C-alpha positions as a printed Julia matrix, in Angstrom:
219×3 Matrix{Float64}:
 108.54  201.02   99.44
 110.78  201.15  102.53
 109.9   201.75  105.69
 111.78  202.8   108.68
 110.28  202.58  112.27
 111.45  206.01  114.48
 111.65  205.07  118.01
 111.02  207.74  120.38
 111.16  208.51  124.07
 108.43  209.34  126.34
 110.58  210.16  129.0
 109.41  214.22  129.54
 112.18  214.96  133.32
 114.84  214.07  134.59
 113.85  214.84  138.18
 111.58  217.44  139.6
 113.8   220.55  138.74
 114.84  219.47  135.05
 112.61  218.53  132.42
 113.28  216.49  129.12
 112.12  214.79  126.63
 113.34  214.42  122.75
 115.89  216.74  121.15
 113.66  218.11  117.96
 116.35  217.75  115.41
 117.26  214.67  115.61
 113.72  213.6   114.99
 112.68  216.28  112.1
 115.73  216.59  110.37
 116.07  212.49  109.5
 112.55  211.95  109.16
 112.1   214.92  106.43
 115.7   212.85  104.82
 113.5   209.47  105.07
 110.45  210.87  103.52
 112.48  213.09  100.72
 113.92  209.58   99.86
 110.31  208.19   98.99
 109.94  206.05  102.46
 107.38  205.46  104.63
 107.81  206.15  108.15
 106.32  205.18  111.21
 107.09  206.54  115.07
 106.39  204.74  117.73
 107.56  204.66  121.57
 107.32  202.7   124.44
 103.84  204.34  125.37
 102.49  205.57  122.59
 100.71  209.08  121.92
 102.47  212.48  122.51
 105.65  212.97  122.37
 107.41  215.49  124.92
 109.93  217.47  123.73
 112.98  218.8   124.92
 112.5   223.05  125.32
 116.09  223.47  125.41
 116.54  222.1   121.75
 113.58  224.16  120.18
 114.74  227.93  118.9
 113.11  230.96  118.37
 112.1   230.05  114.95
 111.45  226.32  114.19
 112.4   225.62  110.34
 108.68  225.81  108.58
 110.14  222.32  107.03
 109.48  221.14  110.83
 105.84  220.87  110.52
 104.83  217.53  109.16
 107.64  216.05  111.65
 106.07  218.07  114.83
 102.56  217.15  113.75
 103.61  212.86  114.01
 104.84  213.94  117.69
 101.42  214.65  119.05
 100.26  210.9   118.57
 103.17  208.13  118.25
 102.08  204.31  117.54
 103.11  201.88  121.21
 105.6   200.14  120.74
 104.55  196.98  121.57
 101.88  196.67  118.83
 104.85  197.0   115.82
 104.6   194.77  113.87
 108.7   194.86  113.5
 108.97  192.33  110.62
 106.96  195.26  108.38
 110.18  197.4   108.27
 113.21  197.65  106.2
 115.09  199.91  108.73
 115.62  201.1   113.17
 116.3   204.25  113.71
 116.01  205.92  117.32
 116.44  209.52  117.62
 118.06  211.43  121.27
 117.56  213.79  123.7
 118.52  213.05  127.0
 114.76  211.38  128.24
 116.46  207.97  125.81
 118.19  207.47  128.93
 115.73  207.1   131.5
 113.09  205.36  129.38
 114.34  203.6   126.36
 117.74  201.16  128.17
 114.93  198.3   129.91
 111.96  198.06  127.45
 111.62  194.66  126.39
 109.93  195.6   123.1
 111.99  197.58  122.23
 115.17  195.26  123.22
 112.76  192.19  120.74
 112.73  194.76  117.85
 116.91  195.53  117.43
 117.19  192.05  117.87
 115.21  191.44  115.37
 116.74  193.67  113.43
 120.46  192.68  113.88
 119.49  189.08  113.45
 117.64  190.16  109.88
 120.48  192.43  108.75
 118.87  195.24  108.54
 119.42  198.79  108.82
 119.44  200.31  112.62
 120.29  203.75  113.32
 120.69  206.27  115.79
 122.19  209.32  116.93
 123.21  211.49  120.22
 121.69  209.66  123.26
 119.76  207.41  120.69
 122.21  204.71  121.35
 120.87  204.48  125.07
 118.17  202.38  123.64
 120.44  199.5   122.16
 122.46  199.52  126.12
 122.02  196.28  128.1
 120.4   194.13  124.44
 121.12  191.16  123.63
 121.75  188.55  120.45
 120.02  185.31  120.63
 124.24  183.75  120.65
 123.94  186.0   124.42
 126.09  188.61  122.55
 125.42  192.36  123.7
 124.13  194.71  120.37
 126.56  196.66  120.27
 129.93  193.91  120.67
 132.51  194.76  118.0
 130.62  197.38  116.62
 132.52  200.53  115.13
 129.96  203.46  116.37
 129.4   206.66  118.18
 126.95  208.46  120.05
 127.3   211.76  122.59
 130.2   211.31  124.61
 132.08  212.0   128.0
 133.19  215.32  127.29
 129.79  216.14  125.5
 127.4   215.05  128.89
 129.87  216.85  130.77
 129.81  219.75  129.34
 126.04  219.9   129.47
 126.64  220.0   132.76
 123.84  217.04  133.7
 126.31  214.24  133.81
 125.84  213.85  137.58
 121.5   213.08  137.02
 122.43  210.82  134.31
 121.59  207.17  135.47
 124.79  206.18  133.37
 127.15  207.89  130.22
 126.68  206.61  127.36
 129.87  206.32  126.02
 130.83  204.48  128.94
 128.42  201.88  128.71
 128.69  201.39  125.44
 132.37  200.78  125.59
 131.62  197.95  128.6
 129.28  196.16  126.34
 131.8   196.35  123.65
 131.31  198.81  121.45
 134.16  200.0   119.54
 133.27  203.79  120.61
 134.37  206.72  118.29
 133.75  210.23  119.37
 135.22  213.24  117.35
 135.61  216.73  118.49
 132.58  218.16  121.08
 129.83  219.04  118.95
 131.75  218.28  115.57
 129.52  216.39  112.72
 129.82  213.48  112.91
 128.79  209.91  111.67
 130.32  206.36  111.7
 128.92  204.02  109.71
 129.8   200.26  110.37
 127.74  198.04  107.78
 123.96  198.56  108.04
 124.79  200.04  111.38
 124.92  203.73  111.39
 125.27  205.59  114.17
 125.77  209.8   114.64
 127.57  211.38  117.77
 124.91  214.45  118.09
 122.64  216.6   117.09
 125.08  218.39  115.01
 125.28  214.85  113.45
 121.57  214.24  112.69
 121.2   215.36  109.32
 124.36  213.26  107.47
 123.16  210.38  109.87
 120.01  210.61  108.17
 121.25  210.3   104.73
 123.73  207.69  105.97
 121.21  205.48  107.17
 118.88  205.99  103.8
 121.96  205.26  101.9
 122.21  202.17  103.78
 118.74  201.37  103.56
 119.02  201.58   99.69
 121.66  199.39   99.72
């Protein structure tokens, strides 16, 4: 059985006036796809425990098939306790929370370095690639250097109205660290697969990114 590690944010606030967290569909849709494919899924976060959900991502009628995923979010593993050798792939869902606690999390950096250097599958969607920034490989190169990828674009961030509150612009920093960033029209379904490195641009890309990631995992 293939095993997938999903790494989530614990950050619940942008500032005192703006709450944030995980974008629900960016976890639930990939989680459901991975389970449908027969993968074992472990959810982890820097602090473990319950994951804050961005209330902007919660619709009046949450799909019934999100129930299991929501249950998983009530008690995640502490990332630093995870043995990454046990997993075939790592996937980072988004939500603005990721911009605050994932970029400088050392256990995540160590995990990503392991997955990259052992030719395992790496995936993310929307703000999830925030977890990639400032991560270096053993040869000193940035994790994203030379990688064809996508993520939440500067244009999309400007449209949220939250850009001035972000610690950095995701597209800009990924480009600065050598990523060959490919953005499509704002809020269109867009996925970039570069070998075993799979990224989706925004919430609309969650399902497609999950399918592409699962295909790569199945080889």
